[in-house]
N, CA, C and O atoms as a GROMACS GRO file, in nm:
protein
  664
    1MET      N    1  14.119  13.936  13.415
    1MET     CA    2  14.176  13.880  13.294
    1MET      C    3  14.209  13.993  13.196
    1MET      O    4  14.135  14.091  13.185
    2GLN      N    5  14.320  13.978  13.128
    2GLN     CA    6  14.356  14.074  13.024
    2GLN      C    7  14.394  13.999  12.896
    2GLN      O    8  14.448  13.889  12.901
    3ILE      N    9  14.364  14.061  12.783
    3ILE     CA   10  14.404  14.010  12.652
    3ILE      C   11  14.521  14.096  12.608
    3ILE      O   12  14.514  14.219  12.610
    4ARG      N   13  14.630  14.030  12.567
    4ARG     CA   14  14.749  14.104  12.524
    4ARG      C   15  14.821  14.025  12.416
    4ARG      O   16  14.791  13.909  12.390
    5ASN      N   17  14.918  14.092  12.353
    5ASN     CA   18  15.003  14.024  12.255
    5ASN      C   19  15.091  13.924  12.328
    5ASN      O   20  15.136  13.947  12.440
    6GLU      N   21  15.116  13.812  12.262
    6GLU     CA   22  15.208  13.713  12.315
    6GLU      C   23  15.348  13.775  12.322
    6GLU      O   24  15.387  13.851  12.234
    7ILE      N   25  15.422  13.740  12.427
    7ILE     CA   26  15.562  13.780  12.438
    7ILE      C   27  15.647  13.653  12.440
    7ILE      O   28  15.596  13.544  12.462
    8THR      N   29  15.776  13.668  12.416
    8THR     CA   30  15.867  13.553  12.405
    8THR      C   31  15.854  13.458  12.524
    8THR      O   32  15.855  13.336  12.505
    9GLY      N   33  15.843  13.510  12.644
    9GLY     CA   34  15.834  13.427  12.763
    9GLY      C   35  15.707  13.343  12.771
    9GLY      O   36  15.700  13.250  12.853
   10ASP      N   37  15.607  13.373  12.687
   10ASP     CA   38  15.481  13.298  12.688
   10ASP      C   39  15.489  13.167  12.610
   10ASP      O   40  15.403  13.080  12.626
   11THR      N   41  15.591  13.151  12.528
   11THR     CA   42  15.595  13.038  12.434
   11THR      C   43  15.572  12.902  12.501
   11THR      O   44  15.487  12.827  12.453
   12PRO      N   45  15.643  12.866  12.608
   12PRO     CA   46  15.618  12.735  12.670
   12PRO      C   47  15.474  12.720  12.721
   12PRO      O   48  15.413  12.615  12.704
   13ALA      N   49  15.422  12.826  12.784
   13ALA     CA   50  15.285  12.819  12.837
   13ALA      C   51  15.183  12.806  12.725
   13ALA      O   52  15.085  12.734  12.739
   14VAL      N   53  15.206  12.876  12.614
   14VAL     CA   54  15.115  12.867  12.500
   14VAL      C   55  15.116  12.725  12.444
   14VAL      O   56  15.010  12.669  12.416
   15SER      N   57  15.234  12.667  12.427
   15SER     CA   58  15.242  12.530  12.374
   15SER      C   59  15.170  12.431  12.464
   15SER      O   60  15.095  12.346  12.416
   16GLN      N   61  15.191  12.443  12.594
   16GLN     CA   62  15.125  12.353  12.688
   16GLN      C   63  14.974  12.373  12.687
   16GLN      O   64  14.898  12.276  12.688
   17LEU      N   65  14.931  12.498  12.684
   17LEU     CA   66  14.789  12.530  12.681
   17LEU      C   67  14.722  12.472  12.557
   17LEU      O   68  14.617  12.408  12.566
   18VAL      N   69  14.782  12.495  12.441
   18VAL     CA   70  14.722  12.448  12.316
   18VAL      C   71  14.715  12.295  12.316
   18VAL      O   72  14.614  12.238  12.275
   19THR      N   73  14.820  12.229  12.361
   19THR     CA   74  14.820  12.083  12.367
   19THR      C   75  14.711  12.033  12.461
   19THR      O   76  14.637  11.941  12.427
   20GLU      N   77  14.701  12.093  12.579
   20GLU     CA   78  14.600  12.050  12.677
   20GLU      C   79  14.458  12.076  12.626
   20GLU      O   80  14.371  11.990  12.637
   21ALA      N   81  14.436  12.194  12.570
   21ALA     CA   82  14.302  12.230  12.524
   21ALA      C   83  14.256  12.140  12.409
   21ALA      O   84  14.141  12.095  12.408
   22PHE      N   85  14.343  12.114  12.313
   22PHE     CA   86  14.304  12.034  12.198
   22PHE      C   87  14.305  11.884  12.230
   22PHE      O   88  14.242  11.806  12.159
   23GLY      N   89  14.375  11.845  12.333
   23GLY     CA   90  14.378  11.704  12.371
   23GLY      C   91  14.244  11.649  12.413
   23GLY      O   92  14.224  11.527  12.414
   24THR      N   93  14.150  11.736  12.447
   24THR     CA   94  14.017  11.693  12.490
   24THR      C   95  13.918  11.684  12.374
   24THR      O   96  13.804  11.640  12.393
   25LEU      N   97  13.959  11.724  12.255
   25LEU     CA   98  13.866  11.730  12.142
   25LEU      C   99  13.884  11.611  12.048
   25LEU      O  100  13.997  11.577  12.012
   26PRO      N  101  13.775  11.547  12.009
   26PRO     CA  102  13.786  11.431  11.920
   26PRO      C  103  13.842  11.465  11.782
   26PRO      O  104  13.902  11.379  11.718
   27GLN      N  105  13.823  11.588  11.734
   27GLN     CA  106  13.871  11.626  11.602
   27GLN      C  107  14.017  11.672  11.604
   27GLN      O  108  14.072  11.708  11.500
   28SER      N  109  14.080  11.670  11.721
   28SER     CA  110  14.218  11.716  11.732
   28SER      C  111  14.312  11.625  11.654
   28SER      O  112  14.300  11.502  11.656
   29SER      N  113  14.408  11.689  11.586
   29SER     CA  114  14.510  11.613  11.514
   29SER      C  115  14.631  11.587  11.603
   29SER      O  116  14.718  11.507  11.569
   30GLY      N  117  14.637  11.656  11.717
   30GLY     CA  118  14.753  11.644  11.804
   30GLY      C  119  14.870  11.730  11.760
   30GLY      O  120  14.976  11.729  11.823
   31THR      N  121  14.852  11.803  11.651
   31THR     CA  122  14.961  11.884  11.596
   31THR      C  123  14.939  12.034  11.616
   31THR      O  124  15.016  12.115  11.564
   32GLU      N  125  14.837  12.072  11.689
   32GLU     CA  126  14.801  12.213  11.698
   32GLU      C  127  14.914  12.299  11.756
   32GLU      O  128  14.940  12.408  11.706
   33ALA      N  129  14.979  12.252  11.861
   33ALA     CA  130  15.091  12.330  11.918
   33ALA      C  131  15.205  12.341  11.818
   33ALA      O  132  15.272  12.444  11.811
   34ASN      N  133  15.228  12.235  11.740
   34ASN     CA  134  15.332  12.240  11.636
   34ASN      C  135  15.298  12.341  11.528
   34ASN      O  136  15.387  12.407  11.474
   35ILE      N  137  15.170  12.352  11.496
   35ILE     CA  138  15.126  12.450  11.396
   35ILE      C  139  15.160  12.591  11.445
   35ILE      O  140  15.214  12.672  11.370
   36VAL      N  141  15.128  12.619  11.571
   36VAL     CA  142  15.157  12.752  11.627
   36VAL      C  143  15.307  12.777  11.625
   36VAL      O  144  15.352  12.885  11.588
   37GLU      N  145  15.385  12.676  11.664
   37GLU     CA  146  15.531  12.692  11.664
   37GLU      C  147  15.584  12.719  11.524
   37GLU      O  148  15.672  12.803  11.506
   38ALA      N  149  15.531  12.648  11.424
   38ALA     CA  150  15.576  12.668  11.286
   38ALA      C  151  15.534  12.806  11.235
   38ALA      O  152  15.613  12.873  11.169
   39LEU      N  153  15.413  12.848  11.264
   39LEU     CA  154  15.370  12.983  11.224
   39LEU      C  155  15.460  13.088  11.287
   39LEU      O  156  15.501  13.184  11.222
   40ARG      N  157  15.491  13.070  11.414
   40ARG     CA  158  15.578  13.164  11.486
   40ARG      C  159  15.718  13.166  11.423
   40ARG      O  160  15.773  13.272  11.395
   41ALA      N  161  15.774  13.046  11.402
   41ALA     CA  162  15.911  13.034  11.348
   41ALA      C  163  15.923  13.095  11.208
   41ALA      O  164  16.028  13.147  11.172
   42GLN      N  165  15.814  13.086  11.131
   42GLN     CA  166  15.818  13.137  10.994
   42GLN      C  167  15.769  13.282  10.983
   42GLN      O  168  15.753  13.334  10.873
   43GLY      N  169  15.747  13.346  11.096
   43GLY     CA  170  15.703  13.485  11.095
   43GLY      C  171  15.566  13.503  11.034
   43GLY      O  172  15.536  13.609  10.979
   44ALA      N  173  15.481  13.401  11.044
   44ALA     CA  174  15.352  13.402  10.976
   44ALA      C  175  15.235  13.441  11.067
   44ALA      O  176  15.121  13.446  11.021
   45LEU      N  177  15.261  13.468  11.193
   45LEU     CA  178  15.152  13.508  11.283
   45LEU      C  179  15.123  13.657  11.265
   45LEU      O  180  15.208  13.742  11.294
   46THR      N  181  15.004  13.688  11.218
   46THR     CA  182  14.965  13.828  11.210
   46THR      C  183  14.910  13.875  11.344
   46THR      O  184  14.917  13.993  11.377
   47LEU      N  185  14.856  13.782  11.421
   47LEU     CA  186  14.815  13.807  11.559
   47LEU      C  187  14.852  13.685  11.641
   47LEU      O  188  14.840  13.572  11.594
   48SER      N  189  14.897  13.709  11.762
   48SER     CA  190  14.927  13.602  11.856
   48SER      C  191  14.888  13.656  11.993
   48SER      O  192  14.967  13.721  12.061
   49LEU      N  193  14.764  13.629  12.031
   49LEU     CA  194  14.706  13.688  12.152
   49LEU      C  195  14.697  13.587  12.264
   49LEU      O  196  14.667  13.470  12.241
   50VAL      N  197  14.724  13.632  12.386
   50VAL     CA  198  14.704  13.548  12.503
   50VAL      C  199  14.602  13.615  12.595
   50VAL      O  200  14.592  13.737  12.602
   51ALA      N  201  14.529  13.530  12.664
   51ALA     CA  202  14.445  13.574  12.774
   51ALA      C  203  14.521  13.536  12.900
   51ALA      O  204  14.560  13.420  12.918
   52GLU      N  205  14.542  13.633  12.986
   52GLU     CA  206  14.620  13.611  13.107
   52GLU      C  207  14.535  13.647  13.227
   52GLU      O  208  14.464  13.747  13.228
   53ASP      N  209  14.543  13.563  13.329
   53ASP     CA  210  14.472  13.589  13.452
   53ASP      C  211  14.566  13.561  13.567
   53ASP      O  212  14.612  13.448  13.584
   54ASP      N  213  14.593  13.662  13.646
   54ASP     CA  214  14.680  13.646  13.763
   54ASP      C  215  14.816  13.587  13.726
   54ASP      O  216  14.869  13.502  13.798
   55GLY      N  217  14.870  13.632  13.613
   55GLY     CA  218  15.001  13.587  13.569
   55GLY      C  219  15.003  13.454  13.496
   55GLY      O  220  15.109  13.409  13.454
   56GLU      N  221  14.888  13.390  13.479
   56GLU     CA  222  14.879  13.260  13.412
   56GLU      C  223  14.817  13.276  13.273
   56GLU      O  224  14.715  13.344  13.259
   57VAL      N  225  14.876  13.213  13.172
   57VAL     CA  226  14.819  13.212  13.038
   57VAL      C  227  14.706  13.110  13.038
   57VAL      O  228  14.728  12.990  13.056
   58ILE      N  229  14.583  13.160  13.016
   58ILE     CA  230  14.464  13.074  13.023
   58ILE      C  231  14.394  13.060  12.889
   58ILE      O  232  14.302  12.979  12.875
   59GLY      N  233  14.436  13.139  12.790
   59GLY     CA  234  14.376  13.132  12.657
   59GLY      C  235  14.473  13.182  12.553
   59GLY      O  236  14.566  13.256  12.582
   60TYR      N  237  14.449  13.139  12.428
   60TYR     CA  238  14.539  13.176  12.318
   60TYR      C  239  14.460  13.178  12.188
   60TYR      O  240  14.372  13.095  12.166
   61LEU      N  241  14.495  13.273  12.102
   61LEU     CA  242  14.439  13.279  11.967
   61LEU      C  243  14.547  13.323  11.870
   61LEU      O  244  14.616  13.422  11.892
   62ALA      N  245  14.560  13.248  11.762
   62ALA     CA  246  14.652  13.281  11.653
   62ALA      C  247  14.572  13.327  11.532
   62ALA      O  248  14.459  13.283  11.510
   63ALA      N  249  14.632  13.416  11.455
   63ALA     CA  250  14.578  13.453  11.324
   63ALA      C  251  14.694  13.461  11.228
   63ALA      O  252  14.802  13.510  11.262
   64SER      N  253  14.671  13.414  11.107
   64SER     CA  254  14.774  13.416  11.003
   64SER      C  255  14.709  13.459  10.872
   64SER      O  256  14.588  13.451  10.856
   65ALA      N  257  14.793  13.504  10.781
   65ALA     CA  258  14.743  13.548  10.650
   65ALA      C  259  14.689  13.428  10.574
   65ALA      O  260  14.744  13.318  10.581
   66ALA      N  261  14.581  13.452  10.501
   66ALA     CA  262  14.519  13.347  10.420
   66ALA      C  263  14.470  13.408  10.290
   66ALA      O  264  14.463  13.530  10.274
   67ARG      N  265  14.436  13.320  10.199
   67ARG     CA  266  14.378  13.360  10.071
   67ARG      C  267  14.252  13.277  10.051
   67ARG      O  268  14.246  13.161  10.091
   68ILE      N  269  14.152  13.338   9.990
   68ILE     CA  270  14.033  13.264   9.950
   68ILE      C  271  14.024  13.278   9.800
   68ILE      O  272  14.003  13.387   9.747
   69GLY      N  273  14.040  13.164   9.732
   69GLY     CA  274  14.045  13.167   9.586
   69GLY      C  275  14.157  13.259   9.543
   69GLY      O  276  14.273  13.235   9.577
   70MET      N  277  14.124  13.362   9.468
   70MET     CA  278  14.225  13.459   9.423
   70MET      C  279  14.225  13.585   9.510
   70MET      O  280  14.296  13.681   9.478
   71GLN      N  281  14.147  13.587   9.618
   71GLN     CA  282  14.137  13.704   9.705
   71GLN      C  283  14.241  13.697   9.817
   71GLN      O  284  14.228  13.616   9.909
   72ASN      N  285  14.342  13.781   9.809
   72ASN     CA  286  14.438  13.794   9.920
   72ASN      C  287  14.377  13.884  10.026
   72ASN      O  288  14.271  13.942  10.006
   73GLY      N  289  14.446  13.895  10.139
   73GLY     CA  290  14.405  13.989  10.242
   73GLY      C  291  14.314  13.933  10.349
   73GLY      O  292  14.264  14.008  10.432
   74TRP      N  293  14.293  13.803  10.349
   74TRP     CA  294  14.212  13.740  10.452
   74TRP      C  295  14.298  13.702  10.571
   74TRP      O  296  14.418  13.677  10.556
   75ALA      N  297  14.238  13.698  10.689
   75ALA     CA  298  14.304  13.650  10.810
   75ALA      C  299  14.239  13.518  10.848
   75ALA      O  300  14.116  13.506  10.852
   76LEU      N  301  14.320  13.419  10.875
   76LEU     CA  302  14.272  13.289  10.920
   76LEU      C  303  14.285  13.284  11.072
   76LEU      O  304  14.395  13.298  11.125
   77LEU      N  305  14.174  13.265  11.141
   77LEU     CA  306  14.177  13.251  11.287
   77LEU      C  307  14.201  13.106  11.323
   77LEU      O  308  14.141  13.015  11.266
   78GLY      N  309  14.289  13.086  11.418
   78GLY     CA  310  14.311  12.952  11.472
   78GLY      C  311  14.456  12.915  11.472
   78GLY      O  312  14.533  12.959  11.386
   79PRO      N  313  14.493  12.834  11.567
   79PRO     CA  314  14.407  12.774  11.668
   79PRO      C  315  14.363  12.875  11.775
   79PRO      O  316  14.433  12.972  11.805
   80LEU      N  317  14.246  12.846  11.831
   80LEU     CA  318  14.193  12.914  11.949
   80LEU      C  319  14.189  12.809  12.058
   80LEU      O  320  14.135  12.701  12.038
   81ALA      N  321  14.247  12.840  12.173
   81ALA     CA  322  14.253  12.743  12.282
   81ALA      C  323  14.230  12.812  12.415
   81ALA      O  324  14.278  12.923  12.439
   82VAL      N  325  14.155  12.745  12.501
   82VAL     CA  326  14.129  12.791  12.637
   82VAL      C  327  14.152  12.672  12.730
   82VAL      O  328  14.113  12.559  12.699
   83LEU      N  329  14.216  12.697  12.843
   83LEU     CA  330  14.235  12.588  12.939
   83LEU      C  331  14.101  12.521  12.968
   83LEU      O  332  14.003  12.590  12.995
   84PRO      N  333  14.095  12.389  12.961
   84PRO     CA  334  13.967  12.320  12.986
   84PRO      C  335  13.903  12.358  13.119
   84PRO      O  336  13.780  12.364  13.128
   85SER      N  337  13.982  12.383  13.221
   85SER     CA  338  13.926  12.421  13.351
   85SER      C  339  13.866  12.561  13.351
   85SER      O  340  13.799  12.600  13.447
   86ARG      N  341  13.889  12.637  13.245
   86ARG     CA  342  13.839  12.774  13.235
   86ARG      C  343  13.736  12.792  13.124
   86ARG      O  344  13.703  12.905  13.088
   87HIS      N  345  13.684  12.681  13.069
   87HIS     CA  346  13.580  12.691  12.966
   87HIS      C  347  13.455  12.758  13.024
   87HIS      O  348  13.430  12.757  13.144
   88ARG      N  349  13.379  12.817  12.934
   88ARG     CA  350  13.251  12.881  12.964
   88ARG      C  351  13.265  13.000  13.059
   88ARG      O  352  13.175  13.029  13.138
   89GLN      N  353  13.377  13.069  13.049
   89GLN     CA  354  13.399  13.189  13.130
   89GLN      C  355  13.420  13.313  13.043
   89GLN      O  356  13.458  13.418  13.094
   90GLY      N  357  13.397  13.300  12.913
   90GLY     CA  358  13.407  13.414  12.822
   90GLY      C  359  13.548  13.443  12.771
   90GLY      O  360  13.570  13.547  12.709
   91ILE      N  361  13.641  13.353  12.796
   91ILE     CA  362  13.779  13.376  12.756
   91ILE      C  363  13.794  13.368  12.604
   91ILE      O  364  13.854  13.456  12.542
   92GLY      N  365  13.739  13.264  12.543
   92GLY     CA  366  13.743  13.252  12.397
   92GLY      C  367  13.671  13.367  12.330
   92GLY      O  368  13.718  13.421  12.230
   93THR      N  369  13.558  13.405  12.385
   93THR     CA  370  13.482  13.518  12.332
   93THR      C  371  13.565  13.646  12.335
   93THR      O  372  13.566  13.722  12.238
   94ALA      N  373  13.634  13.670  12.445
   94ALA     CA  374  13.716  13.791  12.457
   94ALA      C  375  13.831  13.788  12.357
   94ALA      O  376  13.864  13.890  12.297
   95LEU      N  377  13.893  13.672  12.340
   95LEU     CA  378  14.003  13.661  12.243
   95LEU      C  379  13.954  13.688  12.101
   95LEU      O  380  14.019  13.761  12.025
   96ILE      N  381  13.841  13.630  12.064
   96ILE     CA  382  13.787  13.650  11.929
   96ILE      C  383  13.746  13.796  11.908
   96ILE      O  384  13.774  13.854  11.803
   97ALA      N  385  13.681  13.855  12.006
   97ALA     CA  386  13.639  13.995  11.993
   97ALA      C  387  13.759  14.086  11.972
   97ALA      O  388  13.756  14.174  11.887
   98GLU      N  389  13.865  14.064  12.048
   98GLU     CA  390  13.986  14.147  12.032
   98GLU      C  391  14.050  14.123  11.896
   98GLU      O  392  14.093  14.218  11.830
   99ALA      N  393  14.058  13.997  11.854
   99ALA     CA  394  14.116  13.966  11.724
   99ALA      C  395  14.038  14.033  11.612
   99ALA      O  396  14.097  14.094  11.523
  100LEU      N  397  13.906  14.023  11.615
  100LEU     CA  398  13.825  14.083  11.509
  100LEU      C  399  13.839  14.234  11.508
  100LEU      O  400  13.844  14.296  11.401
  101LEU      N  401  13.845  14.295  11.626
  101LEU     CA  402  13.865  14.440  11.634
  101LEU      C  403  13.995  14.479  11.566
  101LEU      O  404  13.998  14.574  11.487
  102ARG      N  405  14.102  14.409  11.595
  102ARG     CA  406  14.233  14.441  11.536
  102ARG      C  407  14.237  14.410  11.387
  102ARG      O  408  14.292  14.487  11.308
  103LEU      N  409  14.179  14.298  11.347
  103LEU     CA  410  14.186  14.254  11.207
  103LEU      C  411  14.104  14.343  11.113
  103LEU      O  412  14.137  14.353  10.995
  104ARG      N  413  14.000  14.405  11.163
  104ARG     CA  414  13.918  14.493  11.078
  104ARG      C  415  14.002  14.605  11.016
  104ARG      O  416  13.970  14.655  10.908
  105ALA      N  417  14.108  14.644  11.084
  105ALA     CA  418  14.193  14.753  11.035
  105ALA      C  419  14.293  14.707  10.928
  105ALA      O  420  14.349  14.789  10.857
  106THR      N  421  14.314  14.576  10.917
  106THR     CA  422  14.422  14.528  10.830
  106THR      C  423  14.379  14.422  10.729
  106THR      O  424  14.456  14.389  10.638
  107SER      N  425  14.259  14.369  10.741
  107SER     CA  426  14.218  14.254  10.659
  107SER      C  427  14.085  14.279  10.591
  107SER      O  428  14.004  14.361  10.636
  108ARG      N  429  14.063  14.207  10.482
  108ARG     CA  430  13.934  14.217  10.413
  108ARG      C  431  13.827  14.135  10.483
  108ARG      O  432  13.708  14.153  10.460
  109GLY      N  433  13.872  14.041  10.571
  109GLY     CA  434  13.780  13.959  10.647
  109GLY      C  435  13.856  13.853  10.722
  109GLY      O  436  13.977  13.838  10.708
  110ALA      N  437  13.782  13.778  10.803
  110ALA     CA  438  13.840  13.667  10.879
  110ALA      C  439  13.772  13.538  10.836
  110ALA      O  440  13.654  13.537  10.802
  111ALA      N  441  13.848  13.431  10.838
  111ALA     CA  442  13.796  13.300  10.801
  111ALA      C  443  13.849  13.197  10.899
  111ALA      O  444  13.948  13.221  10.969
  112LEU      N  445  13.784  13.082  10.904
  112LEU     CA  446  13.825  12.976  10.995
  112LEU      C  447  13.757  12.845  10.959
  112LEU      O  448  13.664  12.841  10.878
  113VAL      N  449  13.805  12.741  11.021
  113VAL     CA  450  13.741  12.611  11.017
  113VAL      C  451  13.705  12.581  11.162
  113VAL      O  452  13.793  12.568  11.246
  114GLY      N  453  13.576  12.569  11.190
  114GLY     CA  454  13.534  12.548  11.328
  114GLY      C  455  13.385  12.525  11.343
  114GLY      O  456  13.312  12.517  11.244
  115ASP      N  457  13.343  12.514  11.465
  115ASP     CA  458  13.205  12.484  11.502
  115ASP      C  459  13.113  12.602  11.467
  115ASP      O  460  13.128  12.711  11.521
  116PRO      N  461  13.018  12.578  11.375
  116PRO     CA  462  12.929  12.689  11.336
  116PRO      C  463  12.843  12.739  11.451
  116PRO      O  464  12.808  12.857  11.455
  117GLY      N  465  12.809  12.652  11.545
  117GLY     CA  466  12.729  12.694  11.659
  117GLY      C  467  12.802  12.793  11.747
  117GLY      O  468  12.740  12.881  11.806
  118TYR      N  469  12.932  12.779  11.756
  118TYR     CA  470  13.013  12.870  11.838
  118TYR      C  471  13.047  12.997  11.761
  118TYR      O  472  13.022  13.107  11.809
  119TYR      N  473  13.103  12.982  11.642
  119TYR     CA  474  13.152  13.098  11.569
  119TYR      C  475  13.042  13.180  11.503
  119TYR      O  476  13.065  13.296  11.468
  120GLY      N  477  12.924  13.122  11.484
  120GLY     CA  478  12.813  13.195  11.424
  120GLY      C  479  12.773  13.317  11.505
  120GLY      O  480  12.726  13.416  11.448
  121ARG      N  481  12.791  13.313  11.635
  121ARG     CA  482  12.751  13.427  11.718
  121ARG      C  483  12.840  13.549  11.700
  121ARG      O  484  12.806  13.658  11.744
  122PHE      N  485  12.955  13.530  11.634
  122PHE     CA  486  13.044  13.641  11.603
  122PHE      C  487  13.022  13.694  11.461
  122PHE      O  488  13.089  13.788  11.419
  123GLY      N  489  12.929  13.633  11.389
  123GLY     CA  490  12.900  13.676  11.253
  123GLY      C  491  12.960  13.586  11.145
  123GLY      O  492  12.938  13.610  11.026
  124PHE      N  493  13.035  13.484  11.184
  124PHE     CA  494  13.091  13.391  11.086
  124PHE      C  495  12.977  13.308  11.029
  124PHE      O  496  12.882  13.272  11.099
  125ARG      N  497  12.989  13.277  10.900
  125ARG     CA  498  12.889  13.190  10.837
  125ARG      C  499  12.950  13.119  10.717
  125ARG      O  500  13.058  13.155  10.669
  126THR      N  501  12.880  13.019  10.671
  126THR     CA  502  12.926  12.947  10.553
  126THR      C  503  12.884  13.026  10.429
  126THR      O  504  12.790  13.106  10.432
  127PHE      N  505  12.954  13.000  10.321
  127PHE     CA  506  12.920  13.059  10.191
  127PHE      C  507  12.922  12.946  10.089
  127PHE      O  508  13.006  12.856  10.098
  128ILE      N  509  12.832  12.950   9.995
  128ILE     CA  510  12.816  12.840   9.900
  128ILE      C  511  12.944  12.810   9.822
  128ILE      O  512  12.971  12.695   9.788
  129ASP      N  513  13.024  12.914   9.794
  129ASP     CA  514  13.145  12.895   9.714
  129ASP      C  515  13.273  12.898   9.798
  129ASP      O  516  13.381  12.919   9.744
  130LEU      N  517  13.262  12.877   9.929
  130LEU     CA  518  13.378  12.875  10.018
  130LEU      C  519  13.403  12.732  10.062
  130LEU      O  520  13.311  12.663  10.107
  131CYS      N  521  13.529  12.686  10.051
  131CYS     CA  522  13.557  12.547  10.087
  131CYS      C  523  13.701  12.528  10.131
  131CYS      O  524  13.787  12.613  10.110
  132VAL      N  525  13.724  12.414  10.191
  132VAL     CA  526  13.856  12.357  10.212
  132VAL      C  527  13.842  12.213  10.167
  132VAL      O  528  13.759  12.139  10.222
  133VAL      N  529  13.920  12.171  10.069
  133VAL     CA  530  13.908  12.037  10.014
  133VAL      C  531  13.920  11.934  10.127
  133VAL      O  532  14.013  11.939  10.207
  134GLY      N  533  13.824  11.842  10.131
  134GLY     CA  534  13.825  11.736  10.230
  134GLY      C  535  13.763  11.772  10.363
  134GLY      O  536  13.759  11.689  10.454
  135CYS      N  537  13.716  11.894  10.377
  135CYS     CA  538  13.656  11.939  10.503
  135CYS      C  539  13.505  11.956  10.483
  135CYS      O  540  13.462  12.012  10.382
  136PRO      N  541  13.424  11.908  10.578
  136PRO     CA  542  13.279  11.930  10.565
  136PRO      C  543  13.249  12.079  10.551
  136PRO      O  544  13.297  12.159  10.631
  137PRO      N  545  13.170  12.118  10.452
  137PRO     CA  546  13.149  12.260  10.421
  137PRO      C  547  13.087  12.341  10.534
  137PRO      O  548  13.109  12.462  10.542
  138GLU      N  549  13.011  12.278  10.623
  138GLU     CA  550  12.948  12.353  10.731
  138GLU      C  551  13.049  12.407  10.834
  138GLU      O  552  13.014  12.492  10.916
  139PHE      N  553  13.173  12.358  10.830
  139PHE     CA  554  13.274  12.404  10.924
  139PHE      C  555  13.364  12.514  10.866
  139PHE      O  556  13.441  12.576  10.940
  140VAL      N  557  13.356  12.538  10.736
  140VAL     CA  558  13.439  12.639  10.670
  140VAL      C  559  13.357  12.769  10.667
  140VAL      O  560  13.254  12.777  10.599
  141GLN      N  561  13.404  12.869  10.740
  141GLN     CA  562  13.325  12.990  10.761
  141GLN      C  563  13.409  13.116  10.740
  141GLN      O  564  13.532  13.114  10.750
  142ALA      N  565  13.340  13.222  10.712
  142ALA     CA  566  13.409  13.350  10.694
  142ALA      C  567  13.322  13.463  10.747
  142ALA      O  568  13.201  13.450  10.762
  143LEU      N  569  13.389  13.572  10.774
  143LEU     CA  570  13.325  13.697  10.814
  143LEU      C  571  13.390  13.808  10.732
  143LEU      O  572  13.491  13.865  10.772
  144PRO      N  573  13.330  13.839  10.614
  144PRO     CA  574  13.389  13.946  10.531
  144PRO      C  575  13.364  14.082  10.595
  144PRO      O  576  13.253  14.113  10.636
  145PHE      N  577  13.470  14.163  10.604
  145PHE     CA  578  13.456  14.297  10.659
  145PHE      C  579  13.413  14.397  10.553
  145PHE      O  580  13.358  14.502  10.585
  146ASP      N  581  13.436  14.364  10.427
  146ASP     CA  582  13.406  14.456  10.318
  146ASP      C  583  13.274  14.424  10.246
  146ASP      O  584  13.239  14.489  10.148
  147GLY      N  585  13.202  14.322  10.296
  147GLY     CA  586  13.074  14.286  10.236
  147GLY      C  587  13.084  14.202  10.110
  147GLY      O  588  12.982  14.162  10.056
  148VAL      N  589  13.205  14.175  10.063
  148VAL     CA  590  13.223  14.095   9.941
  148VAL      C  591  13.225  13.947   9.978
  148VAL      O  592  13.306  13.903  10.060
  149GLU      N  593  13.135  13.872   9.918
  149GLU     CA  594  13.123  13.730   9.947
  149GLU      C  595  13.248  13.654   9.902
  149GLU      O  596  13.290  13.667   9.787
  150PRO      N  597  13.308  13.574   9.992
  150PRO     CA  598  13.427  13.498   9.954
  150PRO      C  599  13.392  13.383   9.859
  150PRO      O  600  13.288  13.318   9.874
  151ARG      N  601  13.479  13.360   9.762
  151ARG     CA  602  13.457  13.255   9.663
  151ARG      C  603  13.588  13.180   9.640
  151ARG      O  604  13.688  13.238   9.600
  152GLY      N  605  13.585  13.050   9.666
  152GLY     CA  606  13.702  12.968   9.639
  152GLY      C  607  13.746  12.892   9.762
  152GLY      O  608  13.679  12.889   9.865
  153GLU      N  609  13.862  12.830   9.748
  153GLU     CA  610  13.917  12.753   9.858
  153GLU      C  611  13.989  12.843   9.956
  153GLU      O  612  14.063  12.934   9.917
  154LEU      N  613  13.968  12.818  10.085
  154LEU     CA  614  14.038  12.888  10.192
  154LEU      C  615  14.177  12.826  10.202
  154LEU      O  616  14.194  12.713  10.248
  155ILE      N  617  14.277  12.904  10.158
  155ILE     CA  618  14.416  12.855  10.155
  155ILE      C  619  14.486  12.895  10.284
  155ILE      O  620  14.504  13.013  10.314
  156HIS      N  621  14.525  12.793  10.360
  156HIS     CA  622  14.596  12.810  10.487
  156HIS      C  623  14.746  12.824  10.462
  156HIS      O  624  14.795  12.786  10.355
  157HIS      N  625  14.817  12.877  10.559
  157HIS     CA  626  14.964  12.879  10.556
  157HIS      C  627  15.012  12.734  10.555
  157HIS      O  628  14.945  12.645  10.607
  158SER      N  629  15.128  12.710  10.496
  158SER     CA  630  15.182  12.574  10.485
  158SER      C  631  15.206  12.508  10.621
  158SER      O  632  15.213  12.386  10.629
  159ALA      N  633  15.217  12.587  10.730
  159ALA     CA  634  15.236  12.531  10.864
  159ALA      C  635  15.121  12.439  10.906
  159ALA      O  636  15.137  12.355  10.994
  160PHE      N  637  15.005  12.456  10.844
  160PHE     CA  638  14.890  12.372  10.878
  160PHE      C  639  14.900  12.234  10.816
  160PHE      O  640  14.825  12.144  10.854
  161GLY      N  641  14.991  12.216  10.721
  161GLY     CA  642  15.015  12.084  10.664
  161GLY      C  643  14.902  12.030  10.579
  161GLY      O  644  14.882  11.908  10.574
  162LEU      N  645  14.830  12.116  10.512
  162LEU     CA  646  14.717  12.071  10.432
  162LEU      C  647  14.751  12.040  10.287
  162LEU      O  648  14.666  11.992  10.213
  163ASN      N  649  14.873  12.067  10.247
  163ASN     CA  650  14.917  12.042  10.109
  163ASN      C  651  14.824  12.106  10.007
  163ASN      O  652  14.787  12.043   9.908
  164GLN      N  653  14.788  12.232  10.032
  164GLN     CA  654  14.703  12.306   9.939
  164GLN      C  655  14.790  12.370   9.833
  164GLN      O  656  14.910  12.388   9.851
  165GLN      N  657  14.727  12.403   9.722
  165GLN     CA  658  14.795  12.477   9.617
  165GLN      C  659  14.786  12.625   9.651
  165GLN      O  660  14.688  12.691   9.618
  166GLY      N  661  14.888  12.676   9.718
  166GLY     CA  662  14.882  12.812   9.767
  166GLY      C  663  14.975  12.901   9.694
  166GLY      O  664  14.982  13.020   9.723
   0.00000   0.00000   0.00000
């Protein structure tokens, strides 16, 4: 398996992968592939990584610019998707590790909305003053690279359709 930047020819496989991976999750909105497409179309992907094995795209991770409160320079991770048949093989872990390695050079930190049990092992955690309106606070997490605690609402790119004041 190798982790690499997405290339133009990966687009159909990434869309199919994201749809299939999120289709198994009860919290899925069904719009995750559309979010990736909108981020791509608007030039908003700061990272677009694929995990490839034997010529097949088996995992994907997107990162886009985000703001927390008045703090610019954050990277928002997600969506992260792995083919359901390839779960528990370290693919998601490899994608996140590569993303964090790259983002440390360009961002003040990474943030996401996700399972604390999964993302906690990478150093993500909740902060008392970090939120996304309407989202349970235990799922809103950050990993500051500069040691400065994030304060405020995690503002996503408009492609996520959250109607935030960004």
